[in-house]
N, C-alpha and C positions, 0 to 999 in steps of 0.2 A: 625771372630776371628782367625781361622786357617790360612787363607790367610795372615793376618797381621803378623803371627808368622813365615811365610816362607813356608807354605804348599801349594803346587800347584796342586797336584793330590789327590783326595779322592775316596775311594771305601768303601761302606758300604754294608754288607751282613747280612741278618736276621739270628738269632739264633732260629731256630724252629725245633720241632720234631712233625710230623703229623700236627695238627692244633694248638699245644701249642707253644706260643711265649715266649722266655726267654730274648730277647734283640737283640742287634746288635753288629757286629764286625766291627770296623772302622779301615781301613788301610789308612795311609796317607804317602805321599812322599814329600820330600822337593824340588824335581825337577819335571818338567813336564814329566810325563811318559805316554806313549800310551799303554794302557792295551789291550791285545788280548783275544781271546776266551779261550785259555789255562789258562791265568791269572784269568779270571772270574770263570772258572771251579774249579781251585785250591782254590780260596777264598771261593766259595760256599762249597767245601768239608771241609775246615777248620771250617766254620760256622756250618755245620751239626755235625762234630765231637765234637766241643765245646758244642753244644746244647745237644748232647747225654751224654756228661760228666756231664753237669748240671742236666739233668734228672736223671741220675744214682745216683748222690750225693743226690738229693732230695729224691729219693726212699730209699736210704740207711738210711737217717736221719729218715724216717718214720718207719723204722723197729725197733722194740723194742730191747734193748740191749741183747746180747747173754747171756744165762745162761747155767751153766753146768748141764748136765743131770746125773742122777744116772747111774753108769756103770752097764750094764747087767752082768749076771753071766759069760758070755763068754769073758769078757774083754771090753775094750773101744769100743765105736761105731766107724764106719769108718769115721764119721765126727768129731771125737775128742770131742764129747759131746756137740757140738754147736747145739742149737735148732733153731736158726734163719736162714732162707734160704738165 
């Protein structure tokens, strides 16, 4: 299908953190491109960064919504009353 639409070079890298799989990053080029080791290393770095972003977003979603704490007598807490880490 991609070849029929004019894509001649494909590179797919996994989106993983440790052993957790989140998907894949697909890079495609409309021209024939010869990828070297630096290109592959950069694509893998993008894949790891994207997977870390996904993992962070999922962890944030799992966190309960922040609530305001009662201010102590000495004034607001250093975290501005946020209770969620």
